[in-house]
C-alpha positions in Angstrom: -12.4 27.9 -12.8 -12.4 24.4 -11.4 -15.5 22.9 -9.6 -13.2 20.5 -7.7 -12.1 21.0 -4.2 -8.3 21.7 -4.4 -7.4 18.8 -2.2 -4.6 17.6 -4.5 -1.4 19.3 -5.6 -2.0 18.1 -9.1 0.9 17.8 -11.7 0.7 19.6 -15.0 0.1 16.3 -16.8 -3.3 15.1 -18.1 -3.6 11.5 -19.1 -5.0 10.5 -22.5 -4.2 6.8 -22.5 -2.4 4.3 -20.4 -1.4 0.7 -21.2 1.2 -1.6 -19.8 4.0 0.4 -18.2 3.4 3.6 -20.1 1.0 6.6 -19.9 0.5 9.1 -22.7 -0.7 12.6 -21.9 -3.1 14.9 -23.9 -0.1 16.5 -25.7 1.0 13.0 -27.0 4.0 12.8 -24.6 4.8 9.3 -23.4 5.8 8.5 -19.8 7.3 5.5 -18.2 5.1 5.0 -15.1 7.0 4.2 -11.9 3.9 5.2 -9.8 1.5 2.4 -10.8 -1.3 4.7 -9.7 0.4 4.8 -6.2 0.8 1.1 -6.0 -2.6 0.3 -7.5 -1.8 -0.9 -11.1 0.4 -3.8 -10.1 -0.2 -5.5 -13.4 0.3 -2.3 -15.4 -2.4 -0.4 -17.1 -5.3 -2.3 -18.7 -4.1 -5.9 -18.0 -6.0 -8.0 -20.5 -7.3 -10.7 -18.2 -8.6 -8.1 -15.7 -10.3 -6.2 -18.5 -11.9 -9.5 -19.8 -13.2 -10.4 -16.3 -14.8 -6.9 -15.8 -16.4 -7.0 -19.2 -17.9 -10.3 -18.5 -19.3 -9.1 -15.2 -20.7 -5.9 -17.0 -22.9 -8.2 -19.0 -24.2 -9.9 -15.9 -24.9 -7.3 -13.2 -23.2 -4.2 -11.7 -24.9 -3.9 -8.3 -27.5 -5.6 -6.3 -26.4 -4.9 -2.6 -24.9 -7.1 0.0 -28.3 -8.4 1.1 -27.7 -11.0 -1.7 -25.4 -14.0 -1.7 -22.7 -13.5 -4.5 -20.6 -16.4 -5.5 -17.8 -14.2 -6.8 -17.4 -12.5 -3.4 -16.9 -16.0 -1.9 -14.4 -16.9 -4.5 -12.4 -13.6 -4.0 -12.5 -14.0 -0.3 -11.2 -17.5 -0.4 -8.3 -16.6 -2.6 -7.5 -13.6 -0.5 -7.7 -15.3 2.9 -5.7 -18.3 1.6 -2.9 -16.1 0.3 -2.8 -14.2 3.7 -3.0 -17.6 5.6 -6.2 -16.3 7.3 -9.9 -17.2 7.5 -12.4 -14.3 6.9 -12.7 -11.3 4.7 -14.9 -8.1 4.7 -14.8 -6.1 1.4 -14.7 -2.4 1.5 -14.2 0.4 -1.0 -10.8 1.5 -0.1 -7.7 1.2 2.2 -8.9 3.8 4.6 -12.2 2.0 5.0 -10.4 -1.3 5.5 -8.3 0.3 8.3 -11.4 1.9 9.8 -13.1 -1.4 9.9 -10.0 -3.1 11.4 -10.0 -0.6 14.2 -13.6 -1.3 14.9 -13.1 -5.0 14.8 -10.2 -4.8 17.2 -12.0 -2.7 19.7 -15.1 -4.9 19.7 -13.3 -8.2 19.8 -11.1 -7.2 22.8 -13.5 -4.8 24.7 -10.5 -2.4 24.9 -9.8 0.9 23.2 -6.1 1.8 23.3 -4.3 1.1 20.0 -0.6 1.6 19.5 0.6 2.9 16.1 4.0 4.3 15.0 5.6 7.7 14.3 5.6 8.5 10.6 2.8 5.9 9.9 0.0 6.6 7.5 -3.4 4.7 7.7 -5.8 6.9 6.0 -7.9 10.2 6.1 -11.1 9.2 7.8 -11.3 10.3 11.5 -10.3 7.0 13.0 -7.5 6.3 10.4 -6.3 10.0 10.7 -6.1 9.5 14.4 -4.1 6.3 13.9 -1.7 8.0 11.6 1.6 9.1 13.3 2.0 12.3 11.3 0.8 15.6 12.7 0.6 17.3 9.3 -2.3 14.9 8.3 -4.4 16.1 11.3 -3.8 19.9 11.2 -7.0 21.9 11.3 -9.4 19.1 12.0 -9.8 19.6 15.7 -9.5 16.8 18.4 -8.7 13.3 17.1 -10.3 10.1 18.2 -8.9 9.2 21.6 -6.8 6.2 22.7 -4.2 6.2 20.0 -0.6 6.1 21.1 2.4 6.6 18.7 5.9 5.1 19.4 9.1 5.3 17.3 9.2 2.7 14.5 11.7 -0.1 15.1 12.1 0.8 18.8 11.1 -2.3 20.8 12.0 -0.7 24.1 9.6 2.2 23.8 7.0 -0.1 22.5 7.3 -2.3 25.6 6.5 0.6 27.9 3.1 1.1 26.1 2.0 -2.5 26.2 -0.4 -2.0 29.1 -3.5 -4.0 30.0 -5.8 -1.6 28.2 -4.2 -2.1 24.8 -6.6 -3.6 22.1 -4.1 -3.8 19.3 -0.8 -2.8 17.7 -1.3 -1.5 14.2 1.8 -1.4 11.9 3.0 -1.1 8.4 5.8 -3.4 7.3 7.2 -0.6 5.2 6.0 3.0 6.0 5.2 4.0 2.4 3.8 7.6 2.9 6.1 8.2 5.9 9.4 7.9 4.0 9.8 4.3 2.8 11.0 3.2 6.2 11.5 -0.6 6.3 10.9 -2.5 9.6 13.7 -4.6 11.2 13.3 -8.4 11.3 14.4 -8.4 15.0 11.8 -5.7 15.8 9.1 -7.6 14.1 10.0 -10.9 16.0 9.9 -9.0 19.3 6.6 -7.3 18.4 5.0 -10.6 17.6 6.1 -12.1 20.9 4.9 -9.0 22.9 1.5 -9.2 21.2 1.1 -13.0 21.7 2.3 -12.9 25.4 0.0 -10.0 26.3 -3.1 -11.2 24.3 -2.9 -8.0 22.2 -4.1 -8.1 18.6 -1.7 -7.5 15.8 -3.0 -5.5 12.9 -0.8 -5.3 9.7 -1.6 -2.5 7.3 -0.8 -3.9 3.9 -2.7 -1.3 1.8 0.4 -0.4 -0.2 2.7 -3.4 0.5 0.3 -6.2 -0.3 -0.8 -8.1 -3.5 2.8 -9.0 -4.6 4.4 -5.6 -4.3 7.4 -7.0 -2.3 7.6 -10.4 -4.0 5.3 -12.2 -1.6 1.5 -12.0 -1.4 1.9 -9.8 1.7 5.0 -8.2 3.1 4.5 -9.6 6.6 5.3 -13.0 5.2 8.9 -12.0 4.7 9.2 -11.9 8.6 7.1 -14.9 9.6 4.5 -12.7 11.4 1.1 -14.1 12.4 -1.2 -11.1 12.5 -4.8 -11.3 13.7 -6.0 -8.8 11.1 -4.6 -7.7 7.8 -5.9 -4.8 5.6 -5.5 -4.7 1.8 -6.6 -2.4 -1.0 -4.6 -0.6 -3.8 -3.2 -3.5 -5.9 -6.2 -5.7 -5.0 -8.4 -4.5 -7.9 -6.0 -3.3 -10.6 -7.5 0.2 -10.5 -11.1 -0.8 -9.6 -12.0 0.4 -6.1 -11.8 -2.3 -3.5 -10.4 -2.8 -0.1 -10.5 -5.7 2.4 -10.2 -6.6 6.1 -8.8 -10.1 6.5 -9.0 -11.7 9.8 -8.7 -14.9 11.9 -11.6 -17.3 12.3 -12.3 -16.4 15.9 -13.0 -12.8 14.9 -16.1 -13.7 12.9 -18.4 -13.7 15.9 -17.6 -10.0 16.5 -18.6 -8.9 12.9 -22.1 -10.4 12.8 -25.2 -8.9 11.1 -25.5 -5.1 11.7 -22.0 -4.7 13.2 -20.4 -3.3 10.0 -21.4 -2.7 6.4 -20.8 -0.9 3.1 -23.2 -0.2 0.3 -20.6 -0.5 -2.4 -18.1 -2.8 -0.6 -17.5 -5.9 -2.7 -19.1 -4.4 -5.8 -19.3 -7.1 -8.5 -17.1 -5.2 -11.0 -14.4 -4.7 -8.5 -14.6 -8.3 -7.2 -14.3 -9.5 -10.8 -11.2 -7.4 -11.2 -9.8 -8.6 -7.9 -10.2 -12.3 -8.7 -8.4 -11.9 -12.1 -5.7 -9.8 -10.4 -5.1 -12.3 -7.6 -5.1 -15.3 -10.0 -2.1 -13.7 -11.7 -0.2 -12.1 -8.8 -0.4 -15.0 -6.4 1.3 -17.5 -8.8 4.6 -18.6 -7.4 6.5 -18.0 -10.7 5.0 -14.5 -10.9 6.2 -13.6 -7.4 9.7 -15.1 -8.1 9.9 -12.9 -11.1 9.1 -9.8 -9.0 11.9 -10.6 -6.7 14.4 -11.0 -9.6 13.3 -7.6 -11.0 13.5 -6.0 -7.6 17.0 -7.3 -7.0 18.1 -6.0 -10.4 16.7 -2.6 -9.8 18.1 -2.3 -6.3 21.5 -3.5 -7.3 21.7 -1.1 -10.2 20.5 1.8 -8.0 23.1 1.0 -5.4 25.9 0.7 -7.9 25.1 3.8 -9.7 23.8 6.2 -7.1 25.4 5.6 -3.7 28.3 7.9 -4.7 26.0 10.8 -5.7 26.4 13.8 -3.4 22.6 14.2 -3.2 21.8 10.6 -2.4 21.7 9.8 1.3 20.3 6.2 1.3 18.5 3.7 -0.9 16.1 1.3 0.8 13.1 -0.8 0.2 11.7 -4.3 -0.3 10.7 -5.8 -3.6 9.5 -3.3 -6.1 8.9 -0.6 -3.4 12.0 1.4 -3.2 12.9 4.8 -1.7 15.9 7.0 -2.5 16.5 9.4 0.3 18.0 12.6 -0.9 19.7 15.6 0.7 17.5 18.0 -1.4 13.8 18.5 -1.7 12.3 15.8 -3.9 9.6 17.8 -5.7 12.2 19.5 -8.0 13.6 16.1 -8.9 10.1 14.7 -9.6 9.5 17.6 -12.0 12.7 16.9 -13.8 11.9 13.2 -14.1 8.5 14.0 -15.6 10.3 16.3 -18.1 12.4 13.4 -19.1 9.5 11.0 -19.4 9.4 9.2 -16.1 6.6 9.3 -13.5 7.7 8.7 -9.8 6.4 9.7 -6.4 7.5 11.4 -3.2 7.5 9.8 0.3 7.8 12.8 2.5 9.9 15.8 1.6 13.2 14.2 0.6 12.4 10.6 -0.5 12.0 9.6 -4.1 9.5 6.7 -4.2 9.6 4.1 -7.0 6.6 1.8 -7.5 7.0 0.3 -11.0 4.4 -2.2 -12.2 5.2 -5.8 -11.2 4.9 -6.7 -14.8 7.6 -4.2 -16.0 10.2 -5.7 -18.4 14.0 -5.6 -17.8 14.4 -3.1 -20.7 11.8 -0.8 -19.1 13.6 -1.0 -15.8 16.8 -0.2 -17.4 15.2 2.8 -19.3 13.7 4.1 -16.0 17.0 3.7 -14.2 18.9 5.6 -17.0 16.4 8.6 -16.6 16.9 8.6 -12.8 20.6 8.5 -13.1 20.7 11.3 -15.7 18.4 13.6 -13.7 20.2 13.1 -10.3 23.6 13.5 -12.0 22.6 16.8 -13.6 20.9 18.1 -10.4 23.9 17.3 -8.3 26.1 19.5 -10.3 24.2 22.6 -9.2 23.3 21.3 -5.7 26.8 21.1 -4.3 
């Protein structure tokens, strides 16, 4: 009997230890980890500098509350805001909380309530973020959603134009729809989106929960497209496994999030902030990000060269070290076979294999993971056609 609610379809793998790009289970089996804790452990498991920073904070204090001024929060906020080319930060515990806060901030700053999001989007599992999510399966059984959310097709600028009415507070978008199938936005679509928001005085919220903190080879994925968002949300990779999220906004938004407007007991926890500073000081280095792009190009090229002719591979897409392999067969069986062969990977919908290796992964580890993927897909395709 388990005393846990069965909210997760758990794998038959129980971790014993994880370090670098590898995880070892209770039975002593070693796995190459292409999940990174669902895009959380961007520096791999147990990065030394992050561990050192957290240990130092452990000897100082763990929690005092946000009634106190904490220098480390100011340092973390400055690094994060500067990397996003923005001005103000609110620290939360998670990505869902960051998105929840972004929705509150957009409504308060504009005095409007309609928010446009996109089909197949995913923004979280609180009521507001569930309402913002463009996937019906996330909402089933929970009754009426929060009102005033409208969903339009991703990459369809003409449909979006029809919804840009006077009552719109914001457009909320992912650069890559991670949970929705690894769908990558078009540059032309983003350019038109930015112009529409600017011309109509509508806030642009970019959800960078999974795509941010170096995952795509830039601090944030929106920077590949020259977007100028009003609000950006971050989490996952921000703390290397310690729970932390953030709302990042423009200077003018500060007046709408004054004392009493928003808060979080554990948001900006000293241990998580220490982890985030150490993480960002590594990830936001130019040389580090260039190396991510080199690795990403290597992985994508090898995948394209070796898998495009497979009868069960429909398309390979992604940006940086966030790659989706769309299959013609259900992905869960493939994931099980990959685990049997020592590789951990993720789904993105029913038929997309999602790869999120650590940004610190070596070329030899990439080649090893690629070899496992090639072998499994080749063997499965023999029986699938």
